[in-house]
C-alpha positions, 0 to 999 in steps of 0.5 A: 146359059151357054156354059162357054158364055158363063165361063167367059163372063166369070173370067172377065169378072175375075180379070176386071176385079184384078185390073180395076184396082190397079188402074185406079191406083195408077190413075191416082199416082199420075196426079202430082202432089198438090201445092198445099201438100208440098208446102206441108212437107217443106214445113213439117219434114225439116229434112225434106228441102235438103234431100236430093231431087230424086228422093223428094220426088219419091217421097211425094209419090209415096205420099200420094199413094199413102193418102189414096189407100189409107183412111184417117179418122179424127177421135176425141172431137178432132177434125182431120185437116189436110195438114194432118194427113200430109204431115203423117203421110210424109213422115211415115213414108220417109221409112219407105224411100229407095225400097220396093214396097206396097206402102204399108199393105196391112195398114188401113186406118190412122186414128188421130187424137188431139193429145194423149189418149187413155187406154184401159187394159187389164193387168194380171198381178201376183196370184192371178189377180186382174186389175184394170190399168189406165195408161196415157199414150202418145201412139200405138200400132195395132196388128189389125190394120190401125195406127193411133197417134196424138196430133200434138206430139206429131207436131212436136216431132215435126218441130224438133227433128234432132231430139230422137223423139218422133211418134210417127216414125216410132209407130210406123217402124212397128208397122214395118216390124210386123210385116215379117209376121210378128212384131219382134224387132226383126222386120222382113229382111232379104236373106238368112245371112241378113237375119244373122247379122241383124240379130247379132248386132241388135241383140248386143245393142239392146242388152247394152241399152237395158244396162243403161236403163237399169243404171240410169246411164245416158245413151244416144237412144231413149231408154224406152227402147230397152222395154223389148226388142220391138220397142228397141227397133222403133226407138232405134229407127227414131234415132237413125232418122233424127240423130244419125251422126250421134248414132253412127258414132256411138253405135257404128255397127247398128247404124250400118245395119240400118243403112242396109235396111232403110237404104238411105243415109239421113246424114246426107240431109242434116248438118253435123251437130255444132256441139255435143248434145246431152245424151237422151234421158229416159222418156217413159210412156213415149209410145207403146205397141200392143 
């Protein structure tokens, strides 16, 4: 074969391999969210109807991209429905509003169980003794491109948007956290100075939550966030989106950090609490990240 022709064919193949996926994505994004999808967002994301129109449009577009790029797999006999797909995608994409994003680029598959799922792992005890341990979990975020969710608790999160417990927000916060290279409570931030202020505020509030958890004192954030910095970020994300007024009052600097990171203010979508709520009590085994 003529060398010039070979070079031309190789070049064309490379160009096509780069262009075709983008064309397919652009084509997918040109299609509006179906009416049934919009109905699910309005039903299962209670803040959606109160969001300004530009944010609603953004969210719909993010959901379309999410559903185009991610695969859903039913586990434990569960059959995936459109309501499951739109609900999970809609809640997950709340974390991406007003941000330049590739829509969870490391994520490939969402595994959905009907209810709490059992995970068995080996635990190393004193003297190096290894003991199998079975744990019931509501959600997990894995570093290999998978998120696991219990559908009944996804529904609970949709039914009560004011309790600070939302397994989808929790697990997808872990996904954002891991985009920086490690799930350590410090997601990708724009500058070195951003990391300095982030570390100062989150370290202090993490230590305060650990104190509250040890002494069983009430707090706005769930005590599960005292497990480690990664869980603190995930729990704080749940609190930011579901209990924004309380978080802003009791954790003013932390709330300001999350305003800068998430680039939205959920108080704009929610009415102030009518009366003081009971502070969050410990909620063990809400979700774990491995």
